[in-house]
N, C-alpha and C positions, 0 to 999 in steps of 0.2 A: 504494500500500500504506500509506504513512504517513498519507495523508488518511483512509483507511478506519479505521485504528487510532484516529486522533484523533477521528473522528466517533463511533466506538463508545464511547470513553471519555467523551465529552460526554453521550451518551445514558445511559450507566451512571450518571454523576454526577447527572443530572437525576432518574433513577429513585430513587436513594438519597435525594436531598433530598425527593422526593415522599413516600417512606415515612416519613422522619423527621417531616415536617410533619403526618402523620396521628396521631402520638402526642403527648400532652402531656408535661411534664417528669417528672411522677411515673411515668407509664407507661414512659418511657425508663429511669428509674432502677430500676424494678421488673421490667423485662423479664428473663425467664429466672430469676427468683428466687422464693423461697418465704418466708413468714413463719417466723421462728425464735424460740423462747422456751423457756427453762428457768429455774427458780427454786428457791431453797432458803431456808428460814427457820430461824433459830437464836435461842434464848434467850440473850442476852448480858448478862443482869443482873449476873452475877458477874465479867464481864470488865472489866478496868481499862485495858488497852492493846489496840491494834488494828494489824495489819499487812496491807496490801493490795498484792498483786503481780500485774502483768499482763504477758503476753508477746504482743506484736503485736495487742493489742485496746485500743481506746479505753476510758477509765475515767470514769464519771460518779458522783460521791459526793454524795448529797443528803440532806436531812432527810426522814425518812419519817413515816408517820402511825400506825405501830404501836409497841408497846413492844419488840418483837423486831427483830433485824436481818434484812432481806430482801435477798438477793443474786440478781440476774437476769442472764442472758445473753439479749439481746433485739435484734431487728432483722430484716434480710432477707439471704438468701444463696442462692447456687446450691445445688441439691439435693446435688451432689457434695461440698459442703463440710460437710455436716451432722455428720459424724463427726470433724471436726477441731477442734471447739470443746469445751473442757473447763473446768469450774470446780470448786472445792472449798472447803468452809467447815468449819473445825474450831476447837476451843478447846483450848489447852494451858496449864494453870495459869490465870493471870489474863489471858492474851493470846489474842485472837481472830485467827485466820489466814484470810485470804481470797485465793484465787488464781484467775486466769482466764488461759486459754492458747489460742492458735490455732496449730496445727501445720501449717506450710506444706509444700507438696509440689508436684510437677510434674503438671499435668493438661493434656489437650488440649481445645480448643474455647473457647467463651466462658465466662469465670469472673468472678464478682462476689460480694463479701461486704461487709457493712456491719453488723457486730455490735458492740454495746457491752456492757461489764460495768458494770451499774448496781448501786450499793450504797446501800440506804436505811437510814439510821441513826436510832435514837430520840434524843430530846432528852437529851443526856448529855455530861458533861465527861469527856474521856479523859485518861489520863496521857500515854502515848507513842502518837503517831499517825504511822504510817509508810506511805508510798506509793511503790512502785517500778514502773517501766515500762521494758522493754527497747526497745519500739517502740510508739508510740501516744500520743495526746493524753490529758491528765489534767485533769479539772475537779472542783473541790470547792466546796461551798457550805454555809454555816452550820455551821462546825466550831468546837468548843470543846475545847481540849487544853492540857496543860502544855507539850508540845513537839510540833511538827509537822515531820516530815522528809519531803522529796520528792527522788526521784532519777529521772532519765530519760536514756536514751541517745539517743533520737530522738523528738521530739514536743513539742508546745506544752503549757504548763501554765497554768491559770487558777484562782485561788482567790478566792472572794468571801465577805464577811461572816464573817470568822474572828476568834476571840478566843483568843489563845495567849500564853504567856509567851515562847516563842521559836519562830521559824520558820526552818528551815534548808533550803536546796535546793542540789542539785548536778546540772548538766545538761551533756551533751556537745554537743547540738545542738537548738535550738528556742527559741522565745520564752517568756517567763514574765510573767504579769500578776497583780498582787496588788491587790485592790480592797476598800475599806471594811473594814479590819481593824486590830487592835491587837496589838502584841507586837514584841519585838526580832527583827530580820531579819538573817540571815547567808546569803550565797549566792555560788555560783561557777558560771560557764558558759563553755564554750569558744567557742561560736558561737551568737549569738542576742541579741535585745534584751530589756531588763528594764524593765518599767513598774510603778511603785508609785503607787497613787492612794488617798488617805485624806483624811478630814476634817481631821486634824491629826497631825503627826509627834510622837509621844509617847515613842518608844523609839529606841535606836541602830539604825543601818543600816550594814552592812559588806558590800560587794560587790566581787568580782573578776571581770572580764570580759575574755576574751582578744580577742574580736572581736564588737562589737555596741554599740548605743546604750543609754544609761541615762536614763530620764526619771522623776523623782520629783515627783508633783503633790500639793498639799494645799490645801484650801479656806481654811485659817487658818494663818498663820505661827506657829511656836513662839515662846514668850517668850524662850527662850535656847537656843542650839544652836551647835555647832561643825561646820564643813564642811571636808572635806579631799578634794580632787580630784587624781587623777593620771592623765594620759593621754599616751601616746607619739605618738599620731597621732589628732587630733580636737580639737574645741572644747569649752570648758567655760563654762557660763553659769548664774547664779543670779538669778532674777527676783523674789525676795522683796524687798519695799520696805525692810525693816529690816536687810538683809544688808550687812555691811561687809567689804570685801576687806582681808586682812592681808598676803598675799603672792601674787604672780601672775607666772608666766613661761610659756614655751612648753609646759612639761611638767607644771605644777602650779598649783593655785590653792587658797589657804587663806583662810577667812574666818569671821565669827561673826555670829550674830543675838543682840542684847542683849549680855550680858556674856560669853557663850560658856561659862559654867559649867554645871554639872549633868551629867546622864548622856546627853544627846542629842548623839551624835556621828555625823555622816553621812560615812563613809569609803568612797570609791569609787575603784577603780583599773581602767583599761582600757588594753589595748595598742593597740587600734584601734577608735575609736568616739567619739561625742559624748556629753557629760555635761550634764544639764540639770535644774535644780530650778525649779519654777514654782508 
């Protein structure tokens, strides 16, 4: 009996592998799904601020090709999911509000969804720019604003080519990557790594990380800066050629580049994780 069951399982496994080999990767991902697309366009010429909120949907914010703001829900999903995706775009006063939501629920059978909330913005400098996500990844590119605020309960965040006066982020779980931008950075995360990569550090950086590594990379060293590292469990290292250590022990490392005067202060604290400037 046991030999018969084992043989049957082997034959079943071979059959499944054979079926899988007949599909390419795209066919596998698209199996049982349909194209999904909804869009809304709004004239935001009078809007100064923008708020984008997503619930269980990945968000992609990019520079558009129109003068208006275009918001799209786009991707593939099982047909049974079609009525669970919602978005709304409206302006109140000088603030544009954009929301995208996926309402989860219990279903039988094979289920799959891969829908993104895509926001196309005109070339414009915003005052307050706010992005919130309860669950899902956030990606922003080519953003200009006085203040950029991001909050995520669960999901990774990536920001590229940003020009702001101040960038704030608060994350419960997930990694954050900031690339090729300028502006003061203040951020907190409970669990996740922080990576900041820029041509040169020109503004203060203040980070508090409960658990995760912090890496700050720059192509050019600042002429003058102050570095303050605090870690209860982890290593601290600064690879700038002109960096001089002022104080160092198991829990802290302080140092300067040049005179250490001016407004560039890199202040990083982590309870568990490594800290690195390179």
